[in-house]
Residue frames as qw, qx, qy, qz and C-alpha x, y, z in Angstrom:
[[0.280, -0.102, -0.058, -0.953, 22.65, -1.29, -1.84],
 [0.168, 0.254, 0.907, -0.290, 19.40, -2.55, -0.14],
 [0.206, -0.330, -0.600, -0.699, 16.07, -2.59, -1.97],
 [0.199, 0.224, 0.637, -0.710, 13.09, -1.25, -0.12],
 [0.042, -0.362, -0.817, -0.447, 9.35, -1.74, -1.16],
 [0.373, 0.100, 0.269, -0.882, 6.39, 0.40, -0.89],
 [0.112, -0.182, -0.939, -0.270, 3.27, -1.76, -1.16],
 [0.531, -0.096, 0.087, -0.838, -0.53, -1.79, -1.01],
 [0.025, 0.082, 0.994, -0.072, -2.53, -4.50, 0.36],
 [0.508, -0.263, -0.347, -0.743, -6.32, -5.08, -0.19],
 [0.216, -0.128, 0.816, -0.521, -7.88, -6.26, 3.04],
 [0.031, -0.310, -0.944, -0.108, -10.83, -8.60, 3.34],
 [0.066, 0.680, 0.533, -0.499, -13.01, -5.62, 4.37],
 [0.532, 0.667, 0.356, 0.380, -12.12, -4.06, 1.02],
 [0.218, -0.951, 0.118, 0.183, -9.96, -1.35, 2.70],
 [0.736, 0.539, -0.236, 0.335, -6.45, -0.63, 1.57],
 [0.606, -0.746, 0.139, 0.236, -3.34, -0.62, 3.72],
 [0.545, 0.753, -0.254, 0.266, -0.05, 0.95, 2.52],
 [0.739, -0.626, 0.178, 0.172, 3.38, 0.05, 3.99],
 [0.370, 0.794, -0.481, 0.044, 7.12, -0.03, 3.48],
 [0.854, -0.402, 0.329, 0.030, 9.60, -2.85, 4.00],
 [0.015, 0.691, -0.678, -0.248, 12.96, -4.18, 3.02],
 [0.075, -0.091, 0.988, 0.102, 11.88, -7.76, 2.79],
 [0.579, 0.014, -0.191, -0.793, 8.45, -8.00, 0.94],
 [0.630, -0.017, -0.755, -0.179, 8.29, -11.88, 1.05],
 [0.284, -0.056, -0.746, 0.599, 8.86, -11.85, 4.85],
 [0.230, 0.050, 0.244, -0.941, 6.38, -9.15, 5.41],
 [0.630, -0.011, -0.404, -0.663, 3.68, -10.83, 3.50],
 [0.583, -0.110, -0.796, 0.123, 4.29, -14.04, 5.49],
 [0.080, -0.055, -0.558, 0.824, 3.96, -11.90, 8.70],
 [0.459, -0.012, -0.096, -0.883, 0.59, -10.52, 7.34],
 [0.653, -0.022, -0.669, -0.355, -0.69, -14.05, 6.59],
 [0.556, -0.128, -0.723, 0.389, 0.32, -15.32, 10.12],
 [0.379, -0.850, -0.181, -0.318, -1.03, -12.28, 11.96],
 [0.676, 0.111, -0.401, 0.609, 2.46, -11.98, 13.38],
 [0.039, 0.062, -0.327, 0.942, 1.60, -8.62, 14.94],
 [0.071, -0.475, -0.876, -0.033, -1.88, -9.40, 16.27],
 [0.046, -0.732, -0.405, 0.546, -2.78, -5.80, 17.15],
 [0.141, -0.205, 0.422, 0.872, -1.88, -4.35, 13.72],
 [0.472, 0.335, -0.050, -0.814, -4.48, -2.87, 11.30],
 [0.556, 0.275, -0.643, -0.449, -4.48, -6.04, 9.02],
 [0.019, -0.124, 0.954, -0.274, -4.56, -8.77, 11.69],
 [0.393, 0.361, 0.675, -0.509, -8.37, -8.54, 11.92],
 [0.525, 0.636, -0.014, -0.566, -8.85, -7.87, 8.20],
 [0.163, -0.310, 0.883, 0.313, -7.33, -11.10, 6.77],
 [0.757, 0.031, 0.304, 0.578, -6.82, -12.47, 4.26],
 [0.030, 0.821, -0.152, -0.549, -4.94, -9.64, 2.70],
 [0.794, 0.424, 0.328, 0.286, -3.90, -9.45, -1.06],
 [0.344, -0.460, 0.270, 0.773, -0.80, -7.66, -2.36],
 [0.491, 0.762, 0.416, -0.070, -2.32, -5.45, -5.06],
 [0.372, 0.883, -0.146, 0.245, 0.77, -3.06, -5.72],
 [0.672, -0.606, 0.105, 0.412, 4.33, -2.74, -4.93],
 [0.460, 0.843, -0.174, 0.218, 7.22, -0.56, -6.20],
 [0.849, -0.136, -0.107, 0.499, 10.98, -0.92, -5.57],
 [0.038, 0.973, -0.117, 0.194, 13.22, 1.75, -4.32],
 [0.720, 0.245, -0.376, 0.530, 17.07, 1.96, -3.74],
 [0.129, 0.311, -0.339, 0.879, 16.66, 4.69, -1.15],
 [0.273, -0.476, -0.809, 0.213, 14.70, 3.82, 2.02],
 [0.044, -0.396, -0.261, 0.879, 14.18, 7.55, 2.73],
 [0.320, 0.104, -0.450, -0.827, 12.52, 8.07, -0.65],
 [0.345, -0.231, -0.894, -0.166, 10.56, 4.79, -0.03],
 [0.186, -0.458, -0.668, 0.556, 9.28, 6.05, 3.30],
 [0.120, 0.314, -0.031, -0.941, 8.35, 9.55, 1.74],
 [0.361, -0.011, -0.637, -0.681, 6.31, 7.80, -1.01],
 [0.314, -0.330, -0.883, 0.116, 4.56, 5.56, 1.54],
 [0.043, -0.459, -0.490, 0.740, 3.46, 8.62, 3.51],
 [0.212, 0.229, -0.302, -0.901, 2.41, 10.36, 0.33],
 [0.405, -0.124, -0.793, -0.439, 0.21, 7.38, -0.82],
 [0.205, -0.354, -0.812, 0.416, -1.34, 7.01, 2.58],
 [0.105, 0.415, 0.241, -0.871, -2.80, 10.49, 2.12],
 [0.202, 0.046, -0.589, -0.781, -4.40, 9.71, -1.27],
 [0.682, 0.077, 0.128, -0.716, -7.96, 9.11, -1.91],
 [0.706, 0.042, 0.706, -0.045, -9.22, 5.63, -2.57],
 [0.684, 0.718, 0.118, -0.059, -9.78, 6.63, -6.33],
 [0.253, 0.845, -0.470, -0.024, -6.21, 7.69, -6.62],
 [0.454, -0.407, 0.792, -0.041, -4.87, 4.53, -4.97],
 [0.767, 0.327, 0.538, -0.119, -7.04, 2.51, -7.28],
 [0.560, 0.814, -0.132, -0.082, -5.61, 4.27, -10.33],
 [0.081, -0.734, 0.674, -0.030, -2.16, 3.46, -9.09],
 [0.610, -0.125, 0.778, -0.087, -2.98, -0.16, -8.47],
 [0.757, 0.487, 0.426, -0.093, -4.64, -0.33, -11.92],
 [0.571, -0.093, 0.384, 0.719, -1.57, 1.29, -13.60],
 [0.252, 0.827, 0.396, 0.311, -3.68, 4.31, -14.88],
 [0.565, -0.276, -0.116, 0.769, -0.81, 6.73, -14.25],
 [0.121, 0.358, 0.315, 0.871, -2.23, 9.40, -16.47],
 [0.386, -0.714, -0.439, -0.384, -5.20, 9.84, -14.06],
 [0.610, -0.388, -0.461, 0.514, -3.16, 10.39, -10.92],
 [0.206, 0.035, -0.126, 0.970, -2.54, 14.14, -11.25],
 [0.337, -0.326, -0.276, -0.839, -6.27, 14.79, -11.70],
 [0.676, -0.437, -0.582, -0.113, -7.38, 12.68, -8.64],
 [0.083, -0.526, 0.419, -0.735, -7.33, 15.01, -5.60],
 [0.200, -0.208, -0.876, 0.387, -8.26, 13.81, -2.08],
 [0.368, 0.022, 0.143, -0.918, -11.88, 14.65, -2.02],
 [0.516, 0.244, 0.761, -0.309, -15.22, 13.00, -1.86],
 [0.159, 0.081, -0.644, -0.744, -16.55, 11.98, -5.33],
 [0.661, 0.102, 0.220, -0.710, -20.16, 11.64, -6.04],
 [0.400, -0.028, 0.915, 0.050, -21.44, 8.06, -6.51]]
């Protein structure tokens, strides 16, 4: 059984990037080296791994990645901070500052 990871990176421009991989260490090396120079993170380095979760089913991991990518920044930050109780109440909408 192969483990898959869903992860969130915080980029130098303060944006978040969500991805999925079967080898998190290798993937982080690729981000640091700008292995794919045209990807979203290459021009936003350095990146910081701020969240990851392990999955035993790659299909489920991909579904979760797609779900998280649709979340608002506030909801992603609640996940990153481990504030799981807040997740159901954070809809994808604009919040007043």
